[in-house]
C-alpha positions as CSV (number, residue, x, y, z in Angstrom):
1,M,18.6,78.9,85.2
2,W,16.8,82.0,86.6
3,M,13.3,81.7,85.2
4,D,12.3,85.4,85.4
5,G,15.8,86.7,84.8
6,P,17.3,90.1,85.5
7,L,15.8,93.5,84.6
8,K,17.1,95.3,81.5
9,Y,16.1,98.7,80.2
10,D,14.2,98.5,76.9
11,K,15.1,101.7,74.9
12,D,12.3,101.2,72.4
13,E,9.5,100.7,75.0
14,M,11.3,103.1,77.5
15,K,10.8,100.7,80.4
16,W,12.5,98.0,82.4
17,K,11.8,94.4,81.4
18,N,12.9,91.0,82.7
19,M,15.2,88.8,80.6
20,P,13.7,85.3,81.2
21,N,15.6,82.0,81.4
22,K,19.0,83.6,82.2
23,E,21.9,81.2,83.1
24,V,23.6,82.3,86.3
25,T,26.0,81.1,88.9
26,L,24.7,80.5,92.5
27,K,27.4,80.8,95.2
28,C,25.9,79.3,98.4
29,V,27.8,80.5,101.5
30,Y,27.8,78.0,104.3
31,N,26.5,79.1,107.8
32,S,25.9,82.5,106.3
33,Q,22.9,83.1,108.5
34,N,25.2,83.2,111.5
35,I,28.0,85.3,109.9
36,I,26.0,88.0,108.3
37,N,28.7,90.7,108.4
38,K,31.3,88.5,106.7
39,F,28.7,87.5,104.2
40,L,27.9,91.1,103.3
41,N,31.6,91.9,102.9
42,E,31.9,89.1,100.4
43,V,28.9,90.5,98.6
44,K,30.6,93.8,98.3
45,S,33.7,92.1,96.7
46,Y,31.7,91.4,93.5
47,P,31.1,94.8,92.1
48,N,29.4,94.8,88.7
49,K,29.4,91.0,88.6
50,I,26.3,90.2,90.7
51,Y,22.6,90.1,90.0
52,G,21.3,89.8,93.5
53,L,20.9,87.7,96.7
54,S,18.7,84.7,97.5
55,E,18.2,82.1,100.3
56,N,18.0,78.4,100.5
57,P,14.7,77.8,102.3
58,D,15.9,74.4,103.7
59,T,19.4,75.3,105.0
60,K,18.7,79.0,105.4
61,N,22.1,79.8,103.9
62,Y,22.3,82.9,101.8
63,I,23.1,82.7,98.1
64,I,25.0,85.2,95.9
65,V,23.6,85.3,92.4
66,L,26.5,86.0,90.0
67,F,27.0,86.5,86.3
68,Q,27.6,83.2,84.7
69,D,30.2,84.5,82.2
70,H,32.6,85.7,85.0
71,Y,32.9,82.4,86.9
72,C,34.7,79.2,86.0
73,K,32.3,76.2,85.7
74,N,35.0,73.8,87.0
75,C,36.0,75.5,90.2
76,N,33.5,78.3,90.6
77,E,36.4,80.8,91.1
78,I,36.2,84.2,89.3
79,Y,37.9,84.3,85.9
80,T,41.2,86.1,85.6
81,G,40.7,89.3,83.6
82,N,37.8,89.5,81.1
83,E,38.7,86.6,78.8
84,R,36.9,83.8,80.7
85,W,40.3,82.2,81.7
86,C,40.8,80.5,85.0
87,K,44.3,80.7,86.4
88,L,43.6,78.1,89.0
89,C,42.3,75.5,86.6
90,Q,45.2,76.2,84.1
91,V,47.8,75.8,86.8
92,N,46.3,72.5,87.9
93,N,46.2,71.3,84.2
94,L,49.9,72.1,83.8
95,K,50.6,70.3,87.0
96,E,48.7,67.2,85.9
97,N,50.6,67.2,82.6
98,F,54.1,67.2,84.3
99,A,54.1,63.5,84.2
100,N,53.6,63.4,80.4
101,W,56.9,65.0,79.4
102,T,60.6,65.2,80.5
103,S,63.7,66.6,79.1
104,G,65.8,63.9,80.7
105,N,67.5,66.4,82.9
106,E,66.0,67.2,86.4
107,K,67.3,70.8,86.4
108,I,65.7,71.6,83.1
109,D,62.5,69.9,84.1
110,N,62.2,71.9,87.3
111,L,63.0,75.1,85.6
112,I,60.3,74.6,82.9
113,Q,57.8,73.6,85.6
114,E,58.7,76.6,87.7
115,M,58.2,79.0,84.7
116,Q,54.9,77.3,83.7
117,L,53.4,77.8,87.2
118,K,54.2,81.5,87.0
119,I,51.6,81.9,84.3
120,N,49.4,84.9,85.3
121,K,47.2,85.6,82.3
122,C,45.9,83.9,79.3
123,E,48.3,85.8,77.0
124,D,51.4,84.5,78.8
125,I,53.4,82.0,76.8
126,I,53.5,78.5,78.3
127,I,57.2,77.6,78.3
128,E,57.6,74.0,77.0
129,W,60.2,71.2,76.5
130,I,60.3,70.9,72.8
131,P,61.8,67.7,71.3
132,Y,64.4,68.6,68.6
133,N,62.5,66.5,65.9
134,Q,59.8,69.1,66.2
135,F,61.9,71.5,64.1
136,N,62.0,71.6,60.3
137,H,63.9,73.8,57.8
138,I,66.7,74.7,60.2
139,K,69.0,77.5,58.8
140,E,71.9,79.2,60.4
141,I,71.3,82.9,60.6
142,G,74.0,84.1,63.1
143,K,77.1,82.9,65.1
144,G,78.9,84.3,68.1
145,G,81.5,83.2,70.5
146,F,79.1,81.5,72.8
147,A,76.1,80.5,70.6
148,T,74.9,79.8,67.1
149,V,71.4,81.0,66.1
150,Y,69.2,79.2,63.6
151,S,65.8,80.0,62.1
152,A,63.4,77.0,62.1
153,I,59.8,75.9,61.7
154,W,58.3,74.4,64.9
155,K,55.8,71.9,63.5
156,D,53.3,71.8,66.5
157,G,53.9,75.4,67.5
158,P,53.2,77.1,70.8
159,L,50.0,77.0,72.7
160,K,47.6,79.9,72.4
161,Y,44.4,80.6,74.2
162,K,41.3,80.9,72.1
163,Y,39.0,83.3,73.7
164,G,35.7,82.2,72.0
165,E,36.3,78.5,72.6
166,M,37.8,79.0,76.0
167,K,40.6,76.5,75.4
168,Y,44.2,76.4,74.3
169,E,45.2,75.3,70.7
170,K,48.6,74.8,69.1
171,M,49.7,77.4,66.5
172,A,51.2,74.9,64.0
173,N,54.2,75.7,61.8
174,K,55.5,78.6,63.8
175,E,58.8,80.2,62.7
176,V,61.2,80.4,65.6
177,A,64.8,81.2,66.4
178,L,66.9,78.4,68.0
179,K,69.8,79.8,70.1
180,C,72.2,76.8,70.4
181,V,74.4,77.4,73.4
182,H,78.0,76.1,72.7
183,N,79.4,73.5,75.1
184,S,76.1,73.4,77.2
185,Q,76.0,69.6,77.5
186,N,76.6,70.0,81.2
187,I,73.8,72.3,82.6
188,T,75.3,75.4,84.3
189,S,73.7,78.1,86.4
190,E,74.5,80.6,83.6
191,F,72.3,78.7,81.1
192,L,69.4,78.4,83.6
193,N,69.6,82.0,84.4
194,E,69.5,83.0,80.8
195,V,66.3,81.1,80.3
196,K,64.9,82.7,83.4
197,K,65.8,86.2,82.2
198,Y,63.9,85.7,79.0
199,S,60.8,84.9,81.1
200,L,60.5,88.7,81.5
201,N,58.5,88.5,78.4
202,G,55.4,90.0,79.9
203,D,56.8,93.0,78.2
204,D,56.2,93.4,74.5
205,Y,59.7,94.8,73.8
206,I,61.8,91.9,75.1
207,L,62.2,88.9,72.8
208,K,59.8,86.1,73.8
209,I,60.9,82.6,74.8
210,Y,58.9,79.6,73.8
211,G,60.8,76.8,75.5
212,V,64.0,74.7,75.7
213,S,65.3,71.9,73.4
214,Q,68.5,69.9,72.9
215,N,70.5,68.9,69.8
216,P,70.6,65.1,69.9
217,N,74.0,65.0,68.1
218,T,76.0,67.7,69.9
219,K,73.9,67.4,73.2
220,D,74.0,71.3,73.3
221,Y,70.9,72.8,74.8
222,I,68.8,75.2,72.8
223,I,66.7,78.3,73.8
224,V,63.7,78.5,71.6
225,L,62.8,82.2,70.9
226,Q,60.6,84.5,69.0
227,Y,61.9,84.9,65.4
228,A,62.5,88.6,64.5
229,K,62.4,88.5,60.7
230,G,64.2,91.9,60.3
231,G,67.3,90.8,62.1
232,S,69.4,93.2,64.2
233,F,70.0,96.9,63.7
234,N,73.5,96.0,62.5
235,N,71.9,94.5,59.4
236,Y,70.6,98.0,58.4
237,I,73.7,100.0,58.7
238,N,73.9,100.2,54.9
239,N,70.3,99.6,54.1
240,D,66.8,100.8,55.1
241,I,67.6,102.6,58.3
242,I,68.8,105.7,56.3
243,N,65.3,106.0,55.0
244,W,63.6,105.9,58.5
245,F,61.6,109.0,59.1
246,W,62.1,110.7,62.5
247,S,58.8,109.5,63.7
248,E,59.9,105.9,63.2
249,K,63.3,106.6,64.8
250,L,61.6,107.8,68.0
251,R,59.1,104.9,67.9
252,A,62.1,102.4,67.7
253,L,63.8,104.2,70.6
254,R,60.6,104.1,72.6
255,H,60.3,100.3,72.2
256,I,64.0,99.9,73.2
257,I,63.8,102.0,76.3
258,K,60.6,100.2,77.4
259,G,62.4,96.9,77.1
260,L,65.4,98.2,79.1
261,K,63.1,99.8,81.7
262,K,61.4,96.3,82.2
263,I,64.9,94.8,82.7
264,H,65.9,97.6,85.2
265,E,62.6,97.2,87.1
266,N,63.5,93.6,87.7
267,K,66.7,94.8,89.4
268,I,68.7,93.4,86.4
269,V,71.6,94.8,84.4
270,H,71.7,93.9,80.6
271,R,75.5,94.3,80.4
272,D,75.8,93.8,76.6
273,F,73.5,96.5,75.2
274,H,74.3,97.4,71.6
275,T,72.8,97.6,68.2
276,G,73.5,93.9,67.4
277,N,71.1,93.0,70.3
278,I,68.2,95.1,69.0
279,L,66.0,93.2,66.6
280,L,63.2,94.2,64.3
281,S,60.2,92.2,63.4
282,F,59.1,93.8,60.1
283,I,55.7,92.0,60.6
284,D,53.8,95.1,59.4
285,Y,56.4,96.9,57.3
286,Y,55.1,99.4,54.9
287,S,56.1,102.9,53.6
288,T,54.3,106.0,52.5
289,E,55.5,109.5,51.5
290,S,55.2,110.8,55.0
291,E,56.2,107.8,57.2
292,N,57.3,104.2,57.2
293,H,56.5,101.5,59.6
294,I,59.1,99.0,60.7
295,G,57.2,96.7,62.9
296,N,58.1,96.1,66.6
297,V,61.6,96.5,67.9
298,Y,62.9,94.0,70.6
299,V,65.7,93.9,73.1
300,S,67.5,90.4,72.8
301,D,70.4,88.5,74.2
302,M,69.5,88.2,77.8
303,G,72.3,85.8,78.4
304,S,74.6,88.6,79.8
305,C,72.0,89.9,82.1
306,E,72.8,89.7,85.8
307,E,71.2,90.7,89.0
308,I,72.6,93.9,90.5
309,S,73.8,92.1,93.6
310,N,75.5,89.3,91.7
311,I,77.8,90.8,89.0
312,D,81.2,89.5,88.2
313,E,83.5,92.6,87.9
314,T,86.4,90.6,86.6
315,K,85.3,90.1,83.0
316,I,84.7,93.1,80.7
317,Y,82.6,91.8,77.9
318,G,80.8,93.7,75.0
319,V,81.3,96.0,72.1
320,M,83.8,98.5,73.0
321,P,82.1,101.8,71.8
322,F,79.0,100.8,73.7
323,V,80.7,100.0,77.0
324,A,80.7,102.7,79.7
325,P,84.1,104.3,80.7
326,E,83.7,103.2,84.3
327,V,83.3,99.6,83.2
328,L,86.4,99.8,80.9
329,K,88.2,101.0,84.1
330,G,87.2,97.9,86.0
331,K,84.2,99.1,88.0
332,P,81.0,97.1,88.1
333,Y,78.3,97.1,85.6
334,T,75.3,99.1,86.7
335,Q,72.0,100.2,85.2
336,A,73.7,103.5,84.5
337,A,76.2,101.5,82.3
338,D,73.2,100.3,80.3
339,I,72.1,103.9,79.9
340,Y,75.4,104.9,78.5
341,S,75.0,102.1,75.9
342,F,71.6,103.5,75.1
343,G,73.1,106.8,74.3
344,M,75.2,105.1,71.7
345,I,72.2,103.5,70.3
346,M,70.6,106.9,70.0
347,Y,73.7,108.0,68.1
348,F,73.3,105.1,65.6
349,I,69.7,105.8,65.1
350,A,70.2,109.6,64.6
351,T,73.2,109.3,62.2
352,T,72.9,105.7,60.8
353,K,76.6,105.4,61.6
354,Q,78.1,103.1,64.2
355,P,80.1,104.9,66.9
356,F,83.9,105.0,66.3
357,A,83.5,103.0,63.0
358,N,86.6,104.1,61.3
359,C,89.2,103.4,64.0
360,A,90.6,100.3,65.7
361,H,88.7,99.1,68.7
362,D,91.8,98.6,70.9
363,S,93.5,99.9,74.0
364,I,94.0,103.4,72.5
365,L,90.3,103.8,71.9
366,A,89.4,102.4,75.3
367,S,91.8,104.9,76.9
368,K,90.3,107.8,74.9
369,I,86.8,106.8,75.8
370,C,87.8,106.9,79.6
371,Y,89.2,110.4,79.0
372,G,86.1,111.7,77.5
373,I,86.1,111.1,73.8
374,R,82.6,110.7,72.3
375,P,81.5,110.5,68.6
376,E,80.6,113.8,66.9
377,I,77.2,114.5,65.6
378,N,76.2,117.1,63.0
379,E,73.7,119.3,64.8
380,L,71.7,119.5,61.5
381,E,71.1,115.7,61.7
382,A,69.3,115.7,65.1
383,P,67.2,118.0,67.2
384,K,68.9,119.9,70.0
385,C,66.6,118.2,72.6
386,Y,67.6,114.8,71.3
387,I,71.4,115.6,71.3
388,D,71.1,117.0,74.8
389,L,69.5,113.7,76.0
390,M,72.0,111.6,74.2
391,K,75.0,113.5,75.8
392,R,73.3,113.1,79.2
393,C,73.3,109.4,78.6
394,W,77.1,109.7,77.7
395,N,78.0,111.6,80.9
396,P,81.2,110.2,82.4
397,N,79.7,110.2,85.9
398,P,77.1,107.4,86.0
399,D,75.3,109.3,88.8
400,N,74.4,112.1,86.3
401,R,72.9,109.8,83.7
402,P,69.1,109.7,83.4
403,S,67.1,106.6,84.4
404,A,65.3,104.4,81.8
405,N,62.0,105.8,83.1
406,E,63.1,109.4,82.7
407,I,64.3,108.7,79.1
408,K,61.0,106.9,78.3
409,E,59.0,110.0,79.4
410,L,61.3,112.3,77.4
411,I,60.9,110.3,74.2
412,K,57.2,110.3,74.8
413,L,57.4,114.1,75.0
414,F,59.5,114.2,71.7
415,E,56.8,112.2,69.9
416,S,53.9,114.4,71.1
417,D,53.0,117.8,69.5
418,H,52.4,119.5,72.9
419,K,55.6,121.6,72.9
420,E,55.9,123.8,69.8
421,E,59.7,124.3,70.3
422,I,60.3,120.6,70.2
423,K,58.0,120.0,67.3
424,I,59.8,122.7,65.2
425,Q,63.2,121.0,66.0
426,F,62.0,117.6,64.7
427,E,60.5,119.2,61.6
428,K,63.7,120.9,60.7
429,V,65.9,117.8,61.0
430,E,63.3,115.8,59.1
431,E,63.5,118.3,56.2
432,Y,67.3,118.1,56.4
433,R,67.2,114.3,56.3
434,K,64.9,114.2,53.2
435,A,67.0,116.8,51.4
436,N,70.4,115.1,52.1
437,L,69.6,111.4,51.8
438,I,72.4,110.8,49.2
439,S,75.1,112.9,51.0
440,I,74.2,111.3,54.3
441,K,74.8,107.9,52.8
442,D,78.0,108.9,51.0
443,N,79.4,110.5,54.1
444,R,79.2,107.3,56.1
445,S,82.8,106.1,56.7
446,T,84.1,102.7,55.8
447,T,84.4,100.3,58.9
448,H,87.9,99.9,60.1
449,P,89.2,96.3,59.8
450,Q,89.8,96.3,63.6
451,A,86.4,97.7,64.5
452,F,84.3,94.9,66.0
453,Y,80.5,95.2,66.5
454,T,80.0,91.8,68.0
455,S,80.6,91.1,71.6
456,R,83.9,89.9,72.8
457,L,86.2,89.9,75.9
458,L,87.7,93.4,76.4
459,N,90.1,92.7,79.2
460,P,93.2,92.6,77.0
461,F,92.5,96.2,76.1
462,T,91.8,97.6,79.5
463,K,94.6,96.3,81.7
464,E,96.1,99.7,82.4
465,L,92.8,101.7,82.7
466,S,92.2,100.7,86.3
467,K,95.2,102.8,87.3
468,C,93.4,106.0,86.1
469,D,93.1,108.2,89.1
470,N,90.4,110.4,87.7
471,D,87.2,108.4,88.4
472,Y,84.9,110.7,86.3
473,N,86.3,113.0,83.8
474,T,83.6,115.6,83.9
475,S,84.6,117.4,80.7
476,V,83.4,115.3,77.8
477,E,85.2,116.0,74.6
478,V,82.8,115.3,71.7
479,I,84.9,115.0,68.5
480,D,84.7,113.1,65.3
481,F,86.9,110.2,66.2
482,T,85.9,108.3,63.1
483,K,88.2,110.3,60.9
């Protein structure tokens, strides 16, 4: 306790006054009388967090007088960020707790421990092993070739840091999604890698992971994920997406490209980027006459993600209209292939139609895509600047496609009012959208019975495409191939 306390300016009395009985932290630096330069450099390392200096009269060691609120009372280390959270103490607490839980599988235990120790700030989710009996109200919400997804209530819920109380508390009765991976009884590197890929959740636009569990009956492992109440974009092909204002369409695209940018920054390729893997939260959905708010938008299904240096070229997997032509011809997935897929997501958001919805997704379509066929868009439906960007994403030469970062900056430009020409373009298409809601809905074609918008193996439809001798057909023919 500093009896006199620091000086503070009193605005009423217009003078400096001491604040008595101020709690402070004293950092006593050993042998500092003999290493004065090193001591002074340490003092300089505490800008805006130091009251002053002192000296112990007995040892002659110098003392740094620090703000109490910025230093951990347990270890005297500076707090991480401004939330009075100590990374060192939290990591030590997690290590001490390792002995109190186990999945029964050494590989799973090691993975969870590794991910827990990567915690870097108090907002980071602490990945856990979650016993299956922690889940209530389990309901199937989706099924694919490799996994079944359920919604559930996690009774204890995840840990969350309480700033005021400076401690973690459980968020009870948390609604989550359970991704049950088929035939995962024997742990594979693919399963472990998928869990790791979800740990990119420092980004707000990638679905968050809470932990791992196991079904005691099937022995299949489960990835416990954030639950997106709105479901995927595929759910809205015939519903609310037609009512989205252009401001919300751009906001959704901004969220999606930020998620993809995060993936690419980590030297990863998504490899299965389509509307079924874009989820909506609808946490704060509301609508007015001028805009509607759809909540957050998330990139999901990180299971197909691979590091750029470790991509299997033999399997072509995905939703055919969203797969880049070079991939259909047997060339490796690249980040540019993800950008091609993003261009198709742009088409869906602009038109509320799936690309190539009214034709079979077979070897004929695969061949036409490789020879330059792209979906047609009515120029009244989307601004020229938007269509130009979308077509750049569709470019048959992957080297000519924009990067995720460039797309993010362009969408940011579209959202701003700084360029009058762009602003006018979006105002015109918004007027067209409002005036033609019924006709836009009526003009949407019926989905062909052999059009598939869930991921599947495409190799049976691409066997002959590798023989194509024109690597990149530079003339893209954009026609309405849905008729």
